[in-house]
N, C-alpha and C positions, 0 to 999 in steps of 0.2 A: 595215758598215757602215751606219748608221740613218737613217732620213731620207729611204729613198729606194726610188722605185719603178719595176719594169720592167714597160713597157707594148708588149706584139707586137701592131703594125700594124698588120701590111703581110707580104703574100705572093705569091708569082710562081711563073705558072704558065707553063710551057713546053712546046711539044714534046723530049721523048725526044732528049738525045744535042743541044739546042738551047741554047746559054748565057743567062744570064738577061736580057744584053742584046739576045738576037733578034729584029727585029721580030717576031714572031710571038708572044713572052712578053707574056703579063697581068697585070698588077699591080693585086691586090684590096687595097687599103684603108680600112683608117678613119679619115675623117678627119673636124673638131673648127673649127670658125666662130665657138664660144664659142656656139650654141644646140642645140646638140644632138650626137652622133655618128653620123656615115650611112657607106655605102661606096660608096668611089666605084671604078671599075672603069679602067685606061687601058692603051693601047700607045702604043710611039714615035709615029708618026705622031695619035696623037690619036683614034683612031676605034677603037670596039670592035667586034670582028670574032671571032663566036662558031663555031669548026667545032664540028660537032654530037661530033666523037671527044674533042671537049679538054671538055666540056661536066661532065661528072660531075666532073671534079675541079677547075674553076668552080666547079661550085657543092657542092663540097666547102669549098673557101676563100671564098665569101662568107659559109657557114652558120659558120663559126668564127671569123669578123673580125664576124660581126652579133650572136653571142654573146659576143666579146669585148668589142664593144661599147655591149653591154648589162652588165655585167659595167661598164665603166666608166662609165658611168652611174648604175649602186648603187653606187660609190665603190668597189670592189672592184676587184682587180689577176690 
């Protein structure tokens, strides 16, 4: 099919063995309110609590989303 582009805009970081809907899961996503893309972190209760052990995975997810946001800004997919 032509005329469509797929954008990966979200990742979920959760403790091993926990489901993606766990209250300990952190969603890392690209948002864009027409003023340019930015990265949003969210958890079930709206607060972001970063456990030192999860930071390496969160950092990798954030860096991946920042690179993807830059590609979106540049018109790439």
